[in-house]
Structure formats: structure tokens, C-alpha cells
C-alpha positions as CSV (number, residue, x, y, z in Angstrom):
1,M,0.3,21.0,14.2
2,N,3.4,20.7,16.4
3,Q,5.6,17.6,16.5
4,S,4.4,16.3,19.9
5,T,0.8,16.6,18.8
6,Q,1.5,14.9,15.6
7,S,3.2,12.0,17.4
8,N,0.3,11.6,19.7
9,T,-2.1,11.5,16.8
10,N,-0.1,8.8,15.1
11,R,-0.2,6.6,18.2
12,E,-3.9,7.1,18.9
13,Y,-5.4,6.8,15.5
14,K,-4.1,3.7,13.7
15,D,-6.7,3.0,11.1
16,R,-6.9,4.8,7.8
17,L,-10.2,6.6,7.0
18,F,-11.0,4.0,4.2
19,K,-10.7,1.1,6.7
20,F,-12.6,3.0,9.3
21,I,-15.5,3.7,6.9
22,F,-15.8,0.0,6.0
23,R,-15.4,-1.4,9.5
24,E,-19.1,-2.5,9.6
25,K,-19.9,-5.8,7.9
26,Q,-22.9,-4.4,6.2
27,D,-20.9,-1.7,4.4
28,L,-18.2,-4.3,3.6
29,L,-20.7,-6.6,2.1
30,E,-22.1,-3.9,-0.1
31,L,-18.6,-3.2,-1.4
32,Y,-18.0,-6.9,-2.0
33,N,-21.3,-7.2,-4.0
34,A,-20.5,-4.1,-6.0
35,L,-17.1,-5.5,-7.0
36,N,-18.2,-9.0,-7.8
37,G,-21.7,-8.5,-9.2
38,T,-23.2,-10.7,-6.4
39,T,-26.3,-10.3,-4.2
40,H,-25.3,-11.6,-0.8
41,D,-27.6,-10.2,1.8
42,D,-26.4,-11.6,5.2
43,P,-23.5,-9.6,6.7
44,E,-22.9,-12.3,9.2
45,D,-21.6,-14.5,6.4
46,I,-18.5,-12.4,6.5
47,V,-15.6,-13.6,8.7
48,V,-13.1,-10.8,9.1
49,N,-9.5,-12.0,9.6
50,T,-7.4,-8.9,9.1
51,L,-3.8,-9.2,10.3
52,E,-3.8,-6.6,13.0
53,D,0.0,-6.4,13.4
54,V,0.5,-5.3,9.8
55,V,0.8,-1.6,9.3
56,Y,1.8,0.8,6.5
57,M,3.6,3.9,7.6
58,G,2.2,3.4,11.1
59,M,-1.4,3.0,9.9
60,R,-3.6,0.0,9.1
61,N,-4.8,0.3,5.6
62,D,-6.1,-3.2,4.9
63,I,-9.2,-5.3,5.4
64,S,-9.2,-9.1,4.9
65,F,-12.2,-11.4,5.2
66,L,-13.6,-14.7,4.2
67,L,-17.0,-14.9,2.4
68,Q,-17.9,-18.4,1.5
69,E,-15.1,-19.7,-0.8
70,M,-13.3,-16.4,-1.4
71,L,-10.5,-14.9,0.7
72,N,-10.5,-11.2,0.1
73,L,-7.8,-8.6,0.8
74,Y,-8.9,-5.0,0.3
75,E,-6.2,-2.3,0.7
76,H,-6.3,1.5,0.4
77,Q,-3.4,3.3,-1.2
78,S,-2.8,6.9,-2.0
79,T,0.7,6.2,-3.5
80,M,1.4,3.8,-6.4
81,S,4.0,1.1,-5.8
82,P,5.1,-1.7,-8.1
83,N,5.7,-3.9,-5.0
84,L,2.0,-4.3,-4.1
85,P,1.8,-7.8,-5.6
86,L,4.8,-8.8,-3.3
87,R,3.0,-7.3,-0.3
88,G,-0.1,-9.3,-1.4
89,L,1.8,-12.5,-1.7
90,L,3.3,-12.2,1.8
91,Y,-0.1,-11.2,3.3
92,F,-1.9,-14.2,1.8
93,A,0.9,-16.5,3.0
94,A,0.3,-15.3,6.5
95,L,-3.5,-15.6,6.1
96,Y,-3.3,-19.2,4.8
97,R,-0.9,-20.1,7.6
98,K,-3.5,-18.9,10.1
99,L,-6.3,-20.9,8.3
100,L,-4.2,-24.0,8.3
101,V,-2.8,-23.8,11.8
102,N,-5.0,-26.7,13.1
103,H,-5.3,-28.4,9.8
104,E,-4.2,-31.9,8.7
105,D,-0.7,-32.8,7.6
106,L,0.3,-30.8,4.5
107,Y,1.9,-33.9,3.1
108,S,-1.4,-35.9,3.3
109,S,-2.6,-37.7,0.2
110,R,-5.9,-35.8,0.6
111,R,-6.0,-32.4,-1.1
112,I,-6.6,-29.4,1.2
113,A,-9.3,-27.2,-0.1
114,L,-8.3,-23.5,0.0
115,P,-10.5,-20.3,-0.5
116,L,-9.9,-18.4,-3.7
117,P,-7.6,-15.3,-3.0
118,R,-8.7,-11.9,-4.3
119,F,-6.5,-8.8,-3.9
120,V,-8.0,-5.4,-4.6
121,I,-6.3,-2.1,-4.1
122,F,-8.5,1.1,-3.9
123,Y,-6.3,3.9,-5.1
124,N,-7.1,7.6,-4.6
125,G,-3.7,9.3,-5.0
126,S,-3.1,12.6,-6.8
127,K,-1.1,10.9,-9.6
128,E,-3.4,10.0,-12.6
129,E,-4.0,6.3,-13.0
130,P,-6.4,4.4,-15.3
131,E,-9.8,3.2,-14.2
132,S,-8.4,-0.2,-13.3
133,T,-5.2,-2.0,-13.9
134,N,-3.5,-5.3,-12.9
135,L,-0.1,-5.5,-11.3
136,Y,1.8,-8.8,-11.3
137,L,4.5,-10.2,-9.2
138,H,6.2,-11.7,-12.3
139,D,7.0,-8.1,-13.4
140,S,9.6,-8.0,-10.5
141,F,11.4,-11.1,-11.8
142,P,14.6,-10.8,-14.0
143,P,13.4,-9.5,-17.4
144,K,15.2,-12.3,-19.3
145,Y,12.5,-14.7,-18.1
146,R,8.9,-14.8,-19.5
147,S,6.0,-14.5,-17.1
148,D,5.0,-18.1,-17.7
149,D,8.5,-19.3,-16.6
150,A,7.7,-18.5,-13.0
151,D,6.1,-21.2,-10.8
152,L,4.7,-18.5,-8.5
153,D,2.8,-15.3,-9.2
154,C,0.4,-12.9,-7.5
155,R,-2.0,-10.4,-9.1
156,A,-3.2,-7.2,-7.6
157,T,-6.1,-5.4,-9.1
158,L,-5.9,-1.6,-8.7
159,I,-9.1,0.3,-8.9
160,N,-9.1,4.1,-9.2
161,I,-11.7,5.6,-6.7
162,N,-10.9,9.2,-7.3
163,S,-13.9,11.4,-8.0
164,G,-15.2,10.9,-11.5
165,H,-13.7,7.4,-11.9
166,N,-15.5,4.0,-12.0
167,R,-19.0,5.6,-11.9
168,E,-20.8,2.2,-12.3
169,L,-19.0,0.8,-9.2
170,M,-19.8,4.0,-7.3
171,K,-23.5,3.7,-8.2
172,K,-23.5,0.2,-6.7
173,C,-21.8,1.2,-3.5
174,R,-22.9,4.5,-2.0
175,R,-20.4,4.3,0.9
176,L,-17.5,4.2,-1.6
177,E,-19.0,7.0,-3.7
178,E,-19.4,9.2,-0.6
179,Y,-15.8,8.5,0.5
180,S,-14.6,9.5,-2.9
181,I,-16.6,12.8,-2.8
182,F,-15.4,13.6,0.6
183,V,-11.7,13.2,-0.3
184,G,-12.3,15.2,-3.4
185,K,-13.8,18.0,-1.4
186,V,-10.7,18.2,0.8
187,R,-8.5,18.5,-2.3
188,E,-10.7,21.2,-3.7
189,Y,-10.3,23.3,-0.7
190,Q,-6.5,22.7,-0.7
191,K,-6.4,24.0,-4.3
192,K,-8.0,27.2,-3.0
193,D,-4.9,27.7,-0.8
194,Y,-6.5,26.5,2.5
195,I,-4.0,24.7,4.7
196,I,-4.8,21.0,5.2
197,E,-6.4,21.5,8.7
198,Q,-8.8,24.2,7.3
199,A,-9.5,22.1,4.1
200,I,-10.6,19.2,6.2
201,E,-12.9,21.2,8.4
202,L,-14.5,22.9,5.5
203,A,-14.9,19.6,3.6
204,V,-16.5,18.0,6.7
205,D,-19.0,20.9,7.1
206,D,-19.8,20.8,3.3
207,C,-20.4,17.0,3.3
208,V,-22.5,17.0,6.5
209,R,-24.8,19.7,5.0
210,N,-25.2,17.6,1.8
211,G,-25.7,14.2,3.6
212,I,-22.4,12.8,2.5
213,L,-20.9,10.4,5.1
214,E,-23.1,12.3,7.5
215,D,-23.5,9.6,10.1
216,I,-19.7,9.0,10.3
217,L,-18.7,12.7,10.1
218,R,-21.2,13.8,12.8
219,E,-20.3,11.1,15.3
220,N,-16.6,10.8,14.6
221,R,-15.5,14.3,13.4
222,E,-12.3,14.5,15.5
223,E,-11.3,10.9,14.6
224,V,-11.8,11.6,10.9
225,R,-9.8,14.9,11.2
226,C,-6.9,13.1,12.9
227,M,-6.9,10.2,10.5
228,L,-6.8,12.5,7.4
229,L,-4.0,14.6,9.0
230,T,-2.0,11.5,9.6
231,E,-2.5,10.3,6.0
232,Y,-1.5,13.7,4.7
233,N,1.7,13.7,6.8
234,E,2.4,10.2,5.5
235,Q,2.1,11.3,1.9
236,A,4.4,14.3,2.6
237,H,6.9,12.0,4.2
238,I,6.9,9.6,1.3
239,E,7.5,12.4,-1.2
240,N,10.3,13.8,0.9
241,E,12.0,10.4,1.2
242,R,11.8,9.9,-2.6
243,K,13.4,13.3,-3.1
244,I,16.2,12.6,-0.6
245,A,16.8,9.2,-2.2
246,A,16.9,10.7,-5.7
247,D,19.3,13.4,-4.6
248,E,21.6,10.9,-2.9
249,A,21.7,8.7,-5.9
250,F,22.4,11.6,-8.2
251,E,25.3,12.8,-5.9
252,Q,26.8,9.3,-5.7
253,G,26.5,8.8,-9.4
254,M,28.1,12.1,-10.1
255,E,31.1,11.2,-7.9
256,L,31.6,7.8,-9.4
257,G,31.1,9.3,-12.9
258,I,33.7,12.0,-12.5
259,E,36.2,9.5,-11.0
260,E,35.7,6.9,-13.7
261,G,35.6,9.6,-16.4
262,M,39.0,11.0,-15.3
263,E,40.6,7.5,-15.2
264,R,39.4,6.6,-18.7
265,G,41.0,9.8,-20.0
266,I,40.0,13.2,-20.9
267,E,39.7,12.2,-24.6
268,Q,36.6,10.1,-23.8
269,G,34.9,13.2,-22.5
270,M,33.8,14.1,-19.0
271,E,30.2,14.1,-20.0
272,R,30.3,10.4,-21.0
273,G,32.1,9.6,-17.8
274,I,29.6,11.3,-15.6
275,E,26.7,9.7,-17.4
276,E,28.1,6.2,-17.2
277,G,29.1,6.7,-13.6
278,M,25.6,7.8,-12.6
279,E,24.1,4.7,-14.3
280,R,26.6,2.4,-12.7
281,G,26.3,4.0,-9.3
282,I,22.5,3.8,-9.2
283,E,22.7,0.2,-10.7
284,Q,25.1,-0.9,-8.0
285,G,22.9,0.7,-5.3
286,I,19.8,-1.2,-6.5
287,K,21.7,-4.5,-6.8
288,T,23.1,-4.1,-3.3
289,G,19.7,-3.3,-1.8
290,T,18.0,-6.2,-3.6
291,E,20.6,-8.7,-2.4
292,R,20.4,-7.4,1.2
293,F,16.6,-7.7,1.3
294,A,16.8,-11.2,-0.3
295,R,19.0,-12.3,2.6
296,L,16.6,-10.8,5.1
297,T,13.7,-12.5,3.4
298,K,15.4,-15.9,3.6
299,R,16.1,-15.5,7.3
300,L,12.6,-14.4,8.2
301,M,11.0,-17.2,6.2
302,Q,13.2,-19.8,7.8
303,E,12.0,-18.6,11.2
304,E,8.4,-18.3,10.0
305,R,8.2,-14.5,10.8
306,T,5.9,-13.9,7.8
307,E,4.0,-11.0,9.3
308,E,7.2,-9.2,10.1
309,L,8.5,-9.8,6.6
310,L,5.3,-8.2,5.3
311,R,5.8,-5.2,7.5
312,A,9.5,-4.9,6.4
313,T,8.4,-4.4,2.8
314,E,6.7,-1.1,3.6
315,E,8.5,0.3,6.7
316,K,12.0,1.5,6.2
317,D,12.8,2.0,9.9
318,F,11.5,-1.5,10.8
319,R,13.4,-3.0,8.0
320,E,16.7,-1.4,9.2
321,K,16.1,-2.8,12.7
322,L,15.8,-6.3,11.2
323,Y,19.0,-5.8,9.2
324,E,20.7,-4.9,12.5
325,E,19.2,-7.8,14.3
326,Y,20.5,-10.3,11.7
327,G,23.8,-8.5,11.1
328,I,23.0,-8.0,7.4
């Protein structure tokens, strides 16, 4: 696919396939019941309140909705990130702000009833992960503090939906199982050395013949193809960015290490100098980046730009624009 075609695809198809598949309330309700062991039967009880301006790598990968007393945030991820609880915190802050926009005074003596938040991440990346695991915001706090020292926390429940995982959940939600099978088929064909475009076409044909996501794949074949291509390009971009960042950190660490090692004297050994320099160089880079983002977070929260802060946690280019805007 040439660059102009890829760019047009990214602009035209904004939803990830996972979100597209669960766009209907009936399917979303089935997924909710499977996760929570409930038997709700009226899709109209669901009130979808997804933040439409929030994107990840140019695509919408989230669904949020109210069902009775529970505020649900479902998100699809094909890459693991320890910052998902932070993203959840910012997302819920924006959702609660919307819910309370016409509410009574927050300083009222009457307690304001809030729906219970639930943050679930559906993971189907290539890196092996357990059936389910909990990620916590407190793990991002300075290690010298205990988790119960914090007055604020956020939990994200990550569920592995790759083929062969969480079989009981799949039995309860056929749509989720079919999605898992379809993505697995694409990967099977890739392993047979088909390029991604061919792998998608073959997987679509295979699943349609076997009644897997048949209604969606027959009616929306081109959309599905474009969404998967965009997701594939996103994953390739992430891996490339990580490699570049690692290479840059290594080079900077090498330079600092050599310089410091020479200053300390040959007798201490060049090897030790390089090692310490690398550690200090990477450490300083992390510290500088953290302090910079903290200043940006403070400015955005002061101006109540919560949704833009949420977007800044995931999109590097957008974050850099905000840094420039505030002169940080």
C-alpha cells in the first residue's frame, strides 16, 4: 500500500475492528453479561457515552457506557503498556465531568451518588500475557511509598482474548470468540509468509465459509480490511518507535559513559565508565521526560482540558504540540 493510500485509510476509518464489532447494543450487552455473570436482556438499558474525541494512534479503540449503576470502559489493546491505569483515570475523570455538568454544587452537604467505574482492557497482542491480570496506578508512584499510602488509585483489568485463552468467557460471548478466531486466522496466514493484505483476504474468505463473523465480513469486507491494515501499520510504527528510542538512549548513554569514564581515570576502567554513563544517561532522560509531562498535566488540568490530556498520554505528536503551545 503506498503512502497516500495509507494516509487516506487512516482518515476514513477511525474505529478499530474490536469497537466496530461491538457497536450494536445487543452485542455489547452480551459481552457485559459474560464478563459480570449477569442476565440483563434489554439492550436499551445501555447508555453509550464514549468520548468521541479520544483516539489512540489515530484510531478509536474504546467503548464506554452506563448500565444501571455501573460506568464501564472497555478498551482494546494489541500492545501492553504500564500506563493504562493512568489512561483510565483520565478517561473516567472526563466521563464523570460530563455526568455532573448539570449537577448540584459539589460542595453541597448532600452526597452525590456516582456509578461504579469498571475498566476492562481486551488484549490480543503477539506478546504472551496471562489469562487476566490487574494493573494499578499506584505502581507508577515512587517505589519508596506503599500502595496504601496513596489517596488515589485506578485499577485496569487486562483480559487476554487471543485464541485459546479465557475459554469460559468465549463460550458466554460468541461475538468475542469469533473476533478472536478471525484475528488468529490472519496471524496463521502471516506465519505462512503471506503479506498482510493477502493474509487478511484469506482469513476473511475462510471465516465467511465457516460462519465466523459472517454478517460483518460479508457486509463490511472493505471496511474490515482497511481497519486491520491500519492496526497493523500502527503496531509496526510502535515497534519502530521503541527501537529508535532504545538506540538513541544507548548512543547517549555510551557518550556520557565514555566521557565520565575518561574523567574518572583510566584506572577505574573504561567498561565501568560506559556502564555507569549509560545508566545515568537513561535515568536523566526518564527524569526529564517525567518532569516535563508533569508540568503539562498541571497546565491542562488547570484549564480543564481533560480530554486533551488523555489524548496526550498516548499520542507523541499531539503531546509535542502541547509542549510547544505551553512553552514547556
